[in-house]
Structure formats: C-alpha cells, structure tokens
PQR file with spaces between the fields and no chain letter, atoms N, CA, C, O and H, PARSE charges and radii, in Angstrom:
ATOM       1  N    MET     1     -17.252   38.011  -68.869 -0.4000 1.5000
ATOM       2  CA   MET     1     -16.596   36.824  -69.383 -0.0000 2.0000
ATOM       3  C    MET     1     -16.768   35.717  -68.357  0.5500 1.7000
ATOM       4  O    MET     1     -16.561   35.917  -67.160 -0.5500 1.4000
ATOM       5  N    GLY     2     -17.151   34.548  -68.850 -0.4000 1.5000
ATOM       6  CA   GLY     2     -17.366   33.412  -67.960 -0.0000 2.0000
ATOM       7  C    GLY     2     -16.064   32.835  -67.442  0.5500 1.7000
ATOM       8  O    GLY     2     -14.982   33.098  -67.968 -0.5500 1.4000
ATOM       9  H    GLY     2     -17.319   34.386  -69.822  0.4000 1.0000
ATOM      10  N    LYS     3     -16.204   32.039  -66.393 -0.4000 1.5000
ATOM      11  CA   LYS     3     -15.025   31.445  -65.753 -0.0000 2.0000
ATOM      12  C    LYS     3     -14.254   30.552  -66.727  0.5500 1.7000
ATOM      13  O    LYS     3     -13.024   30.610  -66.766 -0.5500 1.4000
ATOM      14  H    LYS     3     -17.082   31.825  -65.966  0.4000 1.0000
ATOM      15  N    ASN     4     -14.957   29.724  -67.517 -0.4000 1.5000
ATOM      16  CA   ASN     4     -14.276   28.828  -68.459 -0.0000 2.0000
ATOM      17  C    ASN     4     -13.512   29.611  -69.522  0.5500 1.7000
ATOM      18  O    ASN     4     -12.399   29.234  -69.888 -0.5500 1.4000
ATOM      19  H    ASN     4     -15.955   29.677  -67.485  0.4000 1.0000
ATOM      20  N    LYS     5     -14.100   30.692  -70.018 -0.4000 1.5000
ATOM      21  CA   LYS     5     -13.428   31.510  -71.030 -0.0000 2.0000
ATOM      22  C    LYS     5     -12.192   32.177  -70.442  0.5500 1.7000
ATOM      23  O    LYS     5     -11.164   32.289  -71.111 -0.5500 1.4000
ATOM      24  H    LYS     5     -15.005   30.998  -69.721  0.4000 1.0000
ATOM      25  N    MET     6     -12.292   32.614  -69.207 -0.4000 1.5000
ATOM      26  CA   MET     6     -11.160   33.252  -68.536 -0.0000 2.0000
ATOM      27  C    MET     6     -10.020   32.249  -68.356  0.5500 1.7000
ATOM      28  O    MET     6      -8.856   32.590  -68.565 -0.5500 1.4000
ATOM      29  H    MET     6     -13.126   32.522  -68.664  0.4000 1.0000
ATOM      30  N    ILE     7     -10.345   31.029  -67.973 -0.4000 1.5000
ATOM      31  CA   ILE     7      -9.321   29.992  -67.791 -0.0000 2.0000
ATOM      32  C    ILE     7      -8.649   29.687  -69.121  0.5500 1.7000
ATOM      33  O    ILE     7      -7.426   29.556  -69.181 -0.5500 1.4000
ATOM      34  H    ILE     7     -11.290   30.752  -67.804  0.4000 1.0000
ATOM      35  N    LYS     8      -9.443   29.571  -70.201 -0.4000 1.5000
ATOM      36  CA   LYS     8      -8.874   29.319  -71.526 -0.0000 2.0000
ATOM      37  C    LYS     8      -7.946   30.449  -71.946  0.5500 1.7000
ATOM      38  O    LYS     8      -6.878   30.212  -72.511 -0.5500 1.4000
ATOM      39  H    LYS     8     -10.436   29.677  -70.152  0.4000 1.0000
ATOM      40  N    LEU     9      -8.362   31.682  -71.665 -0.4000 1.5000
ATOM      41  CA   LEU     9      -7.544   32.841  -72.011 -0.0000 2.0000
ATOM      42  C    LEU     9      -6.233   32.832  -71.223  0.5500 1.7000
ATOM      43  O    LEU     9      -5.169   33.079  -71.790 -0.5500 1.4000
ATOM      44  H    LEU     9      -9.229   31.874  -71.206  0.4000 1.0000
ATOM      45  N    LEU    10      -6.303   32.556  -69.951 -0.4000 1.5000
ATOM      46  CA   LEU    10      -5.091   32.502  -69.127 -0.0000 2.0000
ATOM      47  C    LEU    10      -4.157   31.395  -69.586  0.5500 1.7000
ATOM      48  O    LEU    10      -2.941   31.584  -69.617 -0.5500 1.4000
ATOM      49  H    LEU    10      -7.167   32.355  -69.490  0.4000 1.0000
ATOM      50  N    ASN    11      -4.710   30.244  -69.942 -0.4000 1.5000
ATOM      51  CA   ASN    11      -3.874   29.150  -70.449 -0.0000 2.0000
ATOM      52  C    ASN    11      -3.218   29.524  -71.769  0.5500 1.7000
ATOM      53  O    ASN    11      -2.054   29.198  -72.002 -0.5500 1.4000
ATOM      54  H    ASN    11      -5.698   30.091  -69.918  0.4000 1.0000
ATOM      55  N    LEU    12      -3.963   30.210  -72.638 -0.4000 1.5000
ATOM      56  CA   LEU    12      -3.406   30.658  -73.904 -0.0000 2.0000
ATOM      57  C    LEU    12      -2.272   31.655  -73.675  0.5500 1.7000
ATOM      58  O    LEU    12      -1.235   31.580  -74.334 -0.5500 1.4000
ATOM      59  H    LEU    12      -4.909   30.475  -72.450  0.4000 1.0000
ATOM      60  N    LEU    13      -2.464   32.575  -72.757 -0.4000 1.5000
ATOM      61  CA   LEU    13      -1.420   33.559  -72.450 -0.0000 2.0000
ATOM      62  C    LEU    13      -0.165   32.875  -71.899  0.5500 1.7000
ATOM      63  O    LEU    13       0.951   33.273  -72.232 -0.5500 1.4000
ATOM      64  H    LEU    13      -3.306   32.637  -72.221  0.4000 1.0000
ATOM      65  N    LYS    14      -0.337   31.870  -71.076 -0.4000 1.5000
ATOM      66  CA   LYS    14       0.817   31.124  -70.570 -0.0000 2.0000
ATOM      67  C    LYS    14       1.550   30.426  -71.708  0.5500 1.7000
ATOM      68  O    LYS    14       2.780   30.385  -71.740 -0.5500 1.4000
ATOM      69  H    LYS    14      -1.244   31.546  -70.805  0.4000 1.0000
ATOM      70  N    GLU    15       0.768   29.874  -72.650 -0.4000 1.5000
ATOM      71  CA   GLU    15       1.349   29.136  -73.774 -0.0000 2.0000
ATOM      72  C    GLU    15       2.162   30.030  -74.695  0.5500 1.7000
ATOM      73  O    GLU    15       3.227   29.629  -75.165 -0.5500 1.4000
ATOM      74  H    GLU    15      -0.231   29.908  -72.624  0.4000 1.0000
ATOM      75  N    ILE    16       1.672   31.244  -74.960 -0.4000 1.5000
ATOM      76  CA   ILE    16       2.354   32.111  -75.919 -0.0000 2.0000
ATOM      77  C    ILE    16       3.335   33.066  -75.273  0.5500 1.7000
ATOM      78  O    ILE    16       3.994   33.835  -75.972 -0.5500 1.4000
ATOM      79  H    ILE    16       0.807   31.569  -74.578  0.4000 1.0000
ATOM      80  N    SER    17       3.444   33.037  -73.979 -0.4000 1.5000
ATOM      81  CA   SER    17       4.365   33.926  -73.283 -0.0000 2.0000
ATOM      82  C    SER    17       5.782   33.712  -73.782  0.5500 1.7000
ATOM      83  O    SER    17       6.286   32.589  -73.774 -0.5500 1.4000
ATOM      84  H    SER    17       2.908   32.412  -73.411  0.4000 1.0000
ATOM      85  N    GLY    18       6.429   34.794  -74.219 -0.4000 1.5000
ATOM      86  CA   GLY    18       7.794   34.715  -74.698 -0.0000 2.0000
ATOM      87  C    GLY    18       7.916   34.375  -76.162  0.5500 1.7000
ATOM      88  O    GLY    18       9.028   34.283  -76.682 -0.5500 1.4000
ATOM      89  H    GLY    18       6.019   35.707  -74.226  0.4000 1.0000
ATOM      90  N    LYS    19       6.787   34.183  -76.847 -0.4000 1.5000
ATOM      91  CA   LYS    19       6.814   33.880  -78.275 -0.0000 2.0000
ATOM      92  C    LYS    19       6.477   35.132  -79.061  0.5500 1.7000
ATOM      93  O    LYS    19       5.909   36.077  -78.515 -0.5500 1.4000
ATOM      94  H    LYS    19       5.884   34.257  -76.425  0.4000 1.0000
ATOM      95  N    ALA    20       6.820   35.146  -80.325 -0.4000 1.5000
ATOM      96  CA   ALA    20       6.490   36.269  -81.197 -0.0000 2.0000
ATOM      97  C    ALA    20       4.980   36.345  -81.399  0.5500 1.7000
ATOM      98  O    ALA    20       4.283   35.333  -81.326 -0.5500 1.4000
ATOM      99  H    ALA    20       7.282   34.378  -80.769  0.4000 1.0000
ATOM     100  N    ALA    21       4.486   37.543  -81.651 -0.4000 1.5000
ATOM     101  CA   ALA    21       3.064   37.734  -81.912 -0.0000 2.0000
ATOM     102  C    ALA    21       2.680   37.017  -83.206  0.5500 1.7000
ATOM     103  O    ALA    21       3.436   37.046  -84.178 -0.5500 1.4000
ATOM     104  H    ALA    21       5.052   38.366  -81.711  0.4000 1.0000
ATOM     105  N    PRO    22       1.515   36.378  -83.224 -0.5600 1.5000
ATOM     106  CA   PRO    22       1.105   35.668  -84.441  0.2800 2.0000
ATOM     107  C    PRO    22       0.800   36.626  -85.580  0.5500 1.7000
ATOM     108  O    PRO    22       0.429   37.778  -85.357 -0.5500 1.4000
ATOM     109  N    TYR    23       0.962   36.133  -86.814 -0.4000 1.5000
ATOM     110  CA   TYR    23       0.683   36.945  -88.002 -0.0000 2.0000
ATOM     111  C    TYR    23      -0.759   37.446  -87.930  0.5500 1.7000
ATOM     112  O    TYR    23      -1.675   36.687  -87.613 -0.5500 1.4000
ATOM     113  H    TYR    23       1.264   35.197  -86.995  0.4000 1.0000
ATOM     114  N    GLY    24      -0.947   38.726  -88.226 -0.4000 1.5000
ATOM     115  CA   GLY    24      -2.278   39.312  -88.233 -0.0000 2.0000
ATOM     116  C    GLY    24      -2.737   39.806  -86.877  0.5500 1.7000
ATOM     117  O    GLY    24      -3.881   40.237  -86.734 -0.5500 1.4000
ATOM     118  H    GLY    24      -0.203   39.343  -88.483  0.4000 1.0000
ATOM     119  N    SER    25      -1.869   39.752  -85.879 -0.4000 1.5000
ATOM     120  CA   SER    25      -2.265   40.162  -84.537 -0.0000 2.0000
ATOM     121  C    SER    25      -2.217   41.679  -84.358  0.5500 1.7000
ATOM     122  O    SER    25      -2.693   42.205  -83.352 -0.5500 1.4000
ATOM     123  H    SER    25      -0.939   39.402  -85.995  0.4000 1.0000
ATOM     124  N    GLY    26      -1.641   42.377  -85.337 -0.4000 1.5000
ATOM     125  CA   GLY    26      -1.537   43.826  -85.214 -0.0000 2.0000
ATOM     126  C    GLY    26      -0.205   44.284  -84.669  0.5500 1.7000
ATOM     127  O    GLY    26       0.067   45.484  -84.634 -0.5500 1.4000
ATOM     128  H    GLY    26      -1.255   41.950  -86.154  0.4000 1.0000
ATOM     129  N    TYR    27       0.623   43.366  -84.247 -0.4000 1.5000
ATOM     130  CA   TYR    27       1.932   43.711  -83.714 -0.0000 2.0000
ATOM     131  C    TYR    27       3.010   43.209  -84.664  0.5500 1.7000
ATOM     132  O    TYR    27       2.990   42.053  -85.086 -0.5500 1.4000
ATOM     133  H    TYR    27       0.402   42.391  -84.275  0.4000 1.0000
ATOM     134  N    ALA    28       3.931   44.070  -84.990 -0.4000 1.5000
ATOM     135  CA   ALA    28       5.046   43.671  -85.845 -0.0000 2.0000
ATOM     136  C    ALA    28       6.086   42.961  -84.993  0.5500 1.7000
ATOM     137  O    ALA    28       6.408   43.428  -83.901 -0.5500 1.4000
ATOM     138  H    ALA    28       3.947   45.009  -84.647  0.4000 1.0000
ATOM     139  N    PRO    29       6.612   41.848  -85.468 -0.5600 1.5000
ATOM     140  CA   PRO    29       7.658   41.181  -84.693  0.2800 2.0000
ATOM     141  C    PRO    29       8.913   42.034  -84.636  0.5500 1.7000
ATOM     142  O    PRO    29       9.249   42.730  -85.594 -0.5500 1.4000
ATOM     143  N    VAL    30       9.595   41.974  -83.517 -0.4000 1.5000
ATOM     144  CA   VAL    30      10.830   42.725  -83.362 -0.0000 2.0000
ATOM     145  C    VAL    30      11.973   41.852  -83.833  0.5500 1.7000
ATOM     146  O    VAL    30      12.223   40.783  -83.276 -0.5500 1.4000
ATOM     147  H    VAL    30       9.322   41.408  -82.739  0.4000 1.0000
ATOM     148  N    LYS    31      12.666   42.315  -84.864 -0.4000 1.5000
ATOM     149  CA   LYS    31      13.755   41.533  -85.422 -0.0000 2.0000
ATOM     150  C    LYS    31      15.090   42.232  -85.229  0.5500 1.7000
ATOM     151  O    LYS    31      16.135   41.681  -85.572 -0.5500 1.4000
ATOM     152  H    LYS    31      12.463   43.183  -85.316  0.4000 1.0000
ATOM     153  N    GLU    32      15.063   43.432  -84.686 -0.4000 1.5000
ATOM     154  CA   GLU    32      16.291   44.212  -84.567 -0.0000 2.0000
ATOM     155  C    GLU    32      17.276   43.483  -83.679  0.5500 1.7000
ATOM     156  O    GLU    32      16.999   43.181  -82.518 -0.5500 1.4000
ATOM     157  H    GLU    32      14.213   43.879  -84.407  0.4000 1.0000
ATOM     158  N    LEU    33      18.434   43.208  -84.256 -0.4000 1.5000
ATOM     159  CA   LEU    33      19.417   42.480  -83.476 -0.0000 2.0000
ATOM     160  C    LEU    33      20.813   42.772  -83.992  0.5500 1.7000
ATOM     161  O    LEU    33      21.091   42.646  -85.185 -0.5500 1.4000
ATOM     162  H    LEU    33      18.659   43.453  -85.199  0.4000 1.0000
ATOM     163  N    VAL    34      21.682   43.160  -83.082 -0.4000 1.5000
ATOM     164  CA   VAL    34      23.098   43.329  -83.385 -0.0000 2.0000
ATOM     165  C    VAL    34      23.838   42.508  -82.343  0.5500 1.7000
ATOM     166  O    VAL    34      23.732   42.774  -81.145 -0.5500 1.4000
ATOM     167  H    VAL    34      21.457   43.263  -82.114  0.4000 1.0000
ATOM     168  N    THR    35      24.585   41.512  -82.797 -0.4000 1.5000
ATOM     169  CA   THR    35      25.354   40.673  -81.886 -0.0000 2.0000
ATOM     170  C    THR    35      26.824   41.092  -81.970  0.5500 1.7000
ATOM     171  O    THR    35      27.163   42.085  -82.614 -0.5500 1.4000
ATOM     172  H    THR    35      24.671   41.296  -83.769  0.4000 1.0000
ATOM     173  N    ASP    36      27.670   40.337  -81.325 -0.4000 1.5000
ATOM     174  CA   ASP    36      29.107   40.626  -81.389 -0.0000 2.0000
ATOM     175  C    ASP    36      29.681   40.380  -82.777  0.5500 1.7000
ATOM     176  O    ASP    36      30.719   40.938  -83.132 -0.5500 1.4000
ATOM     177  H    ASP    36      27.395   39.531  -80.801  0.4000 1.0000
ATOM     178  N    THR    37      28.998   39.536  -83.570 -0.4000 1.5000
ATOM     179  CA   THR    37      29.565   39.149  -84.861 -0.0000 2.0000
ATOM     180  C    THR    37      28.700   39.491  -86.068  0.5500 1.7000
ATOM     181  O    THR    37      29.210   39.524  -87.188 -0.5500 1.4000
ATOM     182  H    THR    37      28.154   39.083  -83.282  0.4000 1.0000
ATOM     183  N    GLU    38      27.380   39.750  -85.874 -0.4000 1.5000
ATOM     184  CA   GLU    38      26.526   40.009  -87.024 -0.0000 2.0000
ATOM     185  C    GLU    38      25.397   40.983  -86.722  0.5500 1.7000
ATOM     186  O    GLU    38      25.105   41.293  -85.567 -0.5500 1.4000
ATOM     187  H    GLU    38      26.965   39.723  -84.964  0.4000 1.0000
ATOM     188  N    ILE    39      24.771   41.457  -87.797 -0.4000 1.5000
ATOM     189  CA   ILE    39      23.625   42.360  -87.722 -0.0000 2.0000
ATOM     190  C    ILE    39      22.495   41.695  -88.484  0.5500 1.7000
ATOM     191  O    ILE    39      22.703   41.139  -89.562 -0.5500 1.4000
ATOM     192  H    ILE    39      25.009   41.205  -88.735  0.4000 1.0000
ATOM     193  N    ILE    40      21.289   41.754  -87.916 -0.4000 1.5000
ATOM     194  CA   ILE    40      20.102   41.236  -88.587 -0.0000 2.0000
ATOM     195  C    ILE    40      19.184   42.427  -88.861  0.5500 1.7000
ATOM     196  O    ILE    40      18.830   43.168  -87.944 -0.5500 1.4000
ATOM     197  H    ILE    40      21.120   42.206  -87.040  0.4000 1.0000
ATOM     198  N    CYS    41      18.805   42.604  -90.121 -0.4000 1.5000
ATOM     199  CA   CYS    41      17.971   43.733  -90.526 -0.0000 2.0000
ATOM     200  C    CYS    41      16.606   43.665  -89.855  0.5500 1.7000
ATOM     201  O    CYS    41      15.948   42.626  -89.896 -0.5500 1.4000
ATOM     202  H    CYS    41      19.092   42.002  -90.866  0.4000 1.0000
ATOM     203  N    ASP    42      16.170   44.773  -89.231 -0.4000 1.5000
ATOM     204  CA   ASP    42      14.865   44.785  -88.598 -0.0000 2.0000
ATOM     205  C    ASP    42      13.742   44.961  -89.619  0.5500 1.7000
ATOM     206  O    ASP    42      12.571   44.905  -89.244 -0.5500 1.4000
ATOM     207  H    ASP    42      16.705   45.617  -89.198  0.4000 1.0000
ATOM     208  N    ASN    43      14.060   45.171  -90.882 -0.4000 1.5000
ATOM     209  CA   ASN    43      13.025   45.315  -91.906 -0.0000 2.0000
ATOM     210  C    ASN    43      12.762   44.001  -92.642  0.5500 1.7000
ATOM     211  O    ASN    43      11.609   43.597  -92.790 -0.5500 1.4000
ATOM     212  H    ASN    43      15.011   45.217  -91.187  0.4000 1.0000
ATOM     213  N    CYS    44      13.820   43.331  -93.105 -0.4000 1.5000
ATOM     214  CA   CYS    44      13.612   42.138  -93.941 -0.0000 2.0000
ATOM     215  C    CYS    44      14.187   40.857  -93.359  0.5500 1.7000
ATOM     216  O    CYS    44      13.918   39.776  -93.882 -0.5500 1.4000
ATOM     217  H    CYS    44      14.757   43.659  -92.985  0.4000 1.0000
ATOM     218  N    GLY    45      14.983   40.950  -92.275 -0.4000 1.5000
ATOM     219  CA   GLY    45      15.545   39.765  -91.652 -0.0000 2.0000
ATOM     220  C    GLY    45      16.874   39.301  -92.233  0.5500 1.7000
ATOM     221  O    GLY    45      17.456   38.334  -91.740 -0.5500 1.4000
ATOM     222  H    GLY    45      15.202   41.828  -91.850  0.4000 1.0000
ATOM     223  N    TRP    46      17.365   39.974  -93.273 -0.4000 1.5000
ATOM     224  CA   TRP    46      18.662   39.644  -93.873 -0.0000 2.0000
ATOM     225  C    TRP    46      19.735   39.820  -92.811  0.5500 1.7000
ATOM     226  O    TRP    46      19.633   40.736  -91.994 -0.5500 1.4000
ATOM     227  H    TRP    46      16.893   40.759  -93.674  0.4000 1.0000
ATOM     228  N    LYS    47      20.752   38.982  -92.794 -0.4000 1.5000
ATOM     229  CA   LYS    47      21.819   39.147  -91.806 -0.0000 2.0000
ATOM     230  C    LYS    47      23.177   39.118  -92.489  0.5500 1.7000
ATOM     231  O    LYS    47      23.363   38.473  -93.521 -0.5500 1.4000
ATOM     232  H    LYS    47      20.835   38.239  -93.458  0.4000 1.0000
ATOM     233  N    TRP    48      24.114   39.829  -91.889 -0.4000 1.5000
ATOM     234  CA   TRP    48      25.475   39.889  -92.412 -0.0000 2.0000
ATOM     235  C    TRP    48      26.451   40.024  -91.266  0.5500 1.7000
ATOM     236  O    TRP    48      26.116   40.508  -90.185 -0.5500 1.4000
ATOM     237  H    TRP    48      23.963   40.352  -91.050  0.4000 1.0000
ATOM     238  N    LYS    49      27.678   39.580  -91.536 -0.4000 1.5000
ATOM     239  CA   LYS    49      28.726   39.648  -90.520 -0.0000 2.0000
ATOM     240  C    LYS    49      29.237   41.079  -90.415  0.5500 1.7000
ATOM     241  O    LYS    49      29.389   41.770  -91.423 -0.5500 1.4000
ATOM     242  H    LYS    49      27.949   39.187  -92.414  0.4000 1.0000
ATOM     243  N    ILE    50      29.495   41.511  -89.202 -0.4000 1.5000
ATOM     244  CA   ILE    50      30.004   42.862  -88.964 -0.0000 2.0000
ATOM     245  C    ILE    50      31.307   43.082  -89.725  0.5500 1.7000
ATOM     246  O    ILE    50      31.529   44.163  -90.272 -0.5500 1.4000
ATOM     247  H    ILE    50      29.371   40.950  -88.384  0.4000 1.0000
ATOM     248  N    LYS    51      32.166   42.071  -89.764 -0.4000 1.5000
ATOM     249  CA   LYS    51      33.452   42.225  -90.451 -0.0000 2.0000
ATOM     250  C    LYS    51      33.277   42.455  -91.947  0.5500 1.7000
ATOM     251  O    LYS    51      34.199   42.949  -92.597 -0.5500 1.4000
ATOM     252  H    LYS    51      31.986   41.193  -89.320  0.4000 1.0000
ATOM     253  N    ASP    52      32.108   42.110  -92.519 -0.4000 1.5000
ATOM     254  CA   ASP    52      31.838   42.292  -93.949 -0.0000 2.0000
ATOM     255  C    ASP    52      31.013   43.539  -94.248  0.5500 1.7000
ATOM     256  O    ASP    52      30.659   43.787  -95.401 -0.5500 1.4000
ATOM     257  H    ASP    52      31.359   41.710  -91.992  0.4000 1.0000
ATOM     258  N    GLY    53      30.702   44.330  -93.209 -0.4000 1.5000
ATOM     259  CA   GLY    53      29.785   45.460  -93.371 -0.0000 2.0000
ATOM     260  C    GLY    53      30.356   46.661  -94.093  0.5500 1.7000
ATOM     261  O    GLY    53      29.598   47.412  -94.709 -0.5500 1.4000
ATOM     262  H    GLY    53      30.989   44.129  -92.273  0.4000 1.0000
ATOM     263  N    GLY    54      31.639   46.871  -94.044 -0.4000 1.5000
ATOM     264  CA   GLY    54      32.254   48.004  -94.718 -0.0000 2.0000
ATOM     265  C    GLY    54      31.927   49.334  -94.068  0.5500 1.7000
ATOM     266  O    GLY    54      31.683   49.402  -92.864 -0.5500 1.4000
ATOM     267  H    GLY    54      32.254   46.261  -93.544  0.4000 1.0000
ATOM     268  N    ASP    55      31.924   50.411  -94.879 -0.4000 1.5000
ATOM     269  CA   ASP    55      31.690   51.766  -94.364 -0.0000 2.0000
ATOM     270  C    ASP    55      30.245   52.001  -93.947  0.5500 1.7000
ATOM     271  O    ASP    55      29.988   52.824  -93.069 -0.5500 1.4000
ATOM     272  H    ASP    55      32.122   50.356  -95.857  0.4000 1.0000
ATOM     273  N    ASP    56      29.304   51.300  -94.555 -0.4000 1.5000
ATOM     274  CA   ASP    56      27.891   51.465  -94.215 -0.0000 2.0000
ATOM     275  C    ASP    56      27.398   50.209  -93.493  0.5500 1.7000
ATOM     276  O    ASP    56      26.495   49.514  -93.959 -0.5500 1.4000
ATOM     277  H    ASP    56      29.514   50.632  -95.268  0.4000 1.0000
ATOM     278  N    LEU    57      28.005   49.948  -92.367 -0.4000 1.5000
ATOM     279  CA   LEU    57      27.807   48.728  -91.593 -0.0000 2.0000
ATOM     280  C    LEU    57      26.337   48.425  -91.317  0.5500 1.7000
ATOM     281  O    LEU    57      25.933   47.264  -91.384 -0.5500 1.4000
ATOM     282  H    LEU    57      28.739   50.513  -91.989  0.4000 1.0000
ATOM     283  N    TYR    58      25.531   49.434  -91.010 -0.4000 1.5000
ATOM     284  CA   TYR    58      24.157   49.201  -90.587 -0.0000 2.0000
ATOM     285  C    TYR    58      23.139   49.292  -91.720  0.5500 1.7000
ATOM     286  O    TYR    58      21.946   49.111  -91.476 -0.5500 1.4000
ATOM     287  H    TYR    58      25.859   50.377  -90.955  0.4000 1.0000
ATOM     288  N    ILE    59      23.566   49.565  -92.939 -0.4000 1.5000
ATOM     289  CA   ILE    59      22.643   49.632  -94.071 -0.0000 2.0000
ATOM     290  C    ILE    59      22.508   48.240  -94.679  0.5500 1.7000
ATOM     291  O    ILE    59      23.501   47.610  -95.043 -0.5500 1.4000
ATOM     292  H    ILE    59      24.535   49.712  -93.138  0.4000 1.0000
ATOM     293  N    CYS    60      21.257   47.765  -94.784 -0.4000 1.5000
ATOM     294  CA   CYS    60      21.011   46.441  -95.361 -0.0000 2.0000
ATOM     295  C    CYS    60      21.221   46.500  -96.869  0.5500 1.7000
ATOM     296  O    CYS    60      20.649   47.350  -97.551 -0.5500 1.4000
ATOM     297  H    CYS    60      20.450   48.277  -94.489  0.4000 1.0000
ATOM     298  N    HIS    61      22.036   45.602  -97.375 -0.4000 1.5000
ATOM     299  CA   HIS    61      22.323   45.565  -98.807 -0.0000 2.0000
ATOM     300  C    HIS    61      21.244   44.820  -99.583  0.5500 1.7000
ATOM     301  O    HIS    61      21.299   44.747 -100.811 -0.5500 1.4000
ATOM     302  H    HIS    61      22.501   44.912  -96.820  0.4000 1.0000
ATOM     303  N    LYS    62      20.270   44.270  -98.878 -0.4000 1.5000
ATOM     304  CA   LYS    62      19.163   43.585  -99.546 -0.0000 2.0000
ATOM     305  C    LYS    62      17.975   44.530  -99.747  0.5500 1.7000
ATOM     306  O    LYS    62      17.413   44.597 -100.840 -0.5500 1.4000
ATOM     307  H    LYS    62      20.225   44.329  -97.880  0.4000 1.0000
ATOM     308  N    CYS    63      17.588   45.271  -98.679 -0.4000 1.5000
ATOM     309  CA   CYS    63      16.399   46.140  -98.802 -0.0000 2.0000
ATOM     310  C    CYS    63      16.709   47.627  -98.620  0.5500 1.7000
ATOM     311  O    CYS    63      15.843   48.468  -98.861 -0.5500 1.4000
ATOM     312  H    CYS    63      18.044   45.217  -97.791  0.4000 1.0000
ATOM     313  N    GLY    64      17.957   47.971  -98.189 -0.4000 1.5000
ATOM     314  CA   GLY    64      18.334   49.371  -98.033 -0.0000 2.0000
ATOM     315  C    GLY    64      17.951   50.006  -96.706  0.5500 1.7000
ATOM     316  O    GLY    64      18.167   51.203  -96.521 -0.5500 1.4000
ATOM     317  H    GLY    64      18.660   47.288  -97.993  0.4000 1.0000
ATOM     318  N    HIS    65      17.392   49.245  -95.785 -0.4000 1.5000
ATOM     319  CA   HIS    65      16.955   49.766  -94.493 -0.0000 2.0000
ATOM     320  C    HIS    65      18.154   50.142  -93.614  0.5500 1.7000
ATOM     321  O    HIS    65      19.158   49.430  -93.584 -0.5500 1.4000
ATOM     322  H    HIS    65      17.217   48.273  -95.936  0.4000 1.0000
ATOM     323  N    ASP    66      18.040   51.264  -92.904 -0.4000 1.5000
ATOM     324  CA   ASP    66      19.089   51.708  -91.980 -0.0000 2.0000
ATOM     325  C    ASP    66      18.840   51.050  -90.619  0.5500 1.7000
ATOM     326  O    ASP    66      17.810   51.293  -89.990 -0.5500 1.4000
ATOM     327  H    ASP    66      17.225   51.842  -92.928  0.4000 1.0000
ATOM     328  N    ASN    67      19.761   50.237  -90.179 -0.4000 1.5000
ATOM     329  CA   ASN    67      19.632   49.478  -88.928 -0.0000 2.0000
ATOM     330  C    ASN    67      20.454   50.054  -87.792  0.5500 1.7000
ATOM     331  O    ASN    67      20.804   49.328  -86.862 -0.5500 1.4000
ATOM     332  H    ASN    67      20.597   50.040  -90.691  0.4000 1.0000
ATOM     333  N    ASN    68      20.773   51.346  -87.842 -0.4000 1.5000
ATOM     334  CA   ASN    68      21.540   51.953  -86.763 -0.0000 2.0000
ATOM     335  C    ASN    68      20.812   51.757  -85.443  0.5500 1.7000
ATOM     336  O    ASN    68      19.607   51.995  -85.363 -0.5500 1.4000
ATOM     337  H    ASN    68      20.488   51.936  -88.597  0.4000 1.0000
ATOM     338  N    PRO    69      21.526   51.323  -84.400 -0.5600 1.5000
ATOM     339  CA   PRO    69      20.886   51.137  -83.099  0.2800 2.0000
ATOM     340  C    PRO    69      20.305   52.455  -82.584  0.5500 1.7000
ATOM     341  O    PRO    69      20.892   53.519  -82.776 -0.5500 1.4000
ATOM     342  N    ASP    70      19.152   52.370  -81.930 -0.4000 1.5000
ATOM     343  CA   ASP    70      18.477   53.561  -81.396 -0.0000 2.0000
ATOM     344  C    ASP    70      19.153   54.130  -80.170  0.5500 1.7000
ATOM     345  O    ASP    70      19.015   55.320  -79.888 -0.5500 1.4000
ATOM     346  H    ASP    70      18.675   51.505  -81.774  0.4000 1.0000
ATOM     347  N    ASN    71      19.887   53.302  -79.429 -0.4000 1.5000
ATOM     348  CA   ASN    71      20.470   53.790  -78.183 -0.0000 2.0000
ATOM     349  C    ASN    71      21.868   54.199  -78.323  0.5500 1.7000
ATOM     350  O    ASN    71      22.485   54.632  -77.351 -0.5500 1.4000
ATOM     351  H    ASN    71      19.999   52.335  -79.658  0.4000 1.0000
C-alpha cells in the first residue's frame, strides 16, 4: 500500500472512530441498552419505560425479542 493510500486510510479511521459501522460493512450495530428508566430492543430499536414493562420487562412487545442482559 502506498504512502498516500495509508494516509487516507488513517484519516478515515480517525473520522469514523466512535461511530457506528456503516450499512453493509458486515458488522451489526450494537443497540443493546438498558438505562435507569428504559430498555431499547437490540433487535428492532423499539424502546419502552421500565415502569411500563410489566412481568416480561425484557421482552419487546413490537418484535418479541428477549432483551435480557447477558451479564
């Protein structure tokens, strides 16, 4: 790889650092998130308040995905 291509690649990496992977990159974006007040489905992105979750707090009522934390 030439020096100019390497510099362009390094600049691109600096630019996208900390951003989600672009569509079609082969990496699925990580959407799994549970905050103090809400849960965001890691499958479809639907979010709901914890106080409204009921007995099946981690089950998404939009797509049915189980969002139980792994840890």
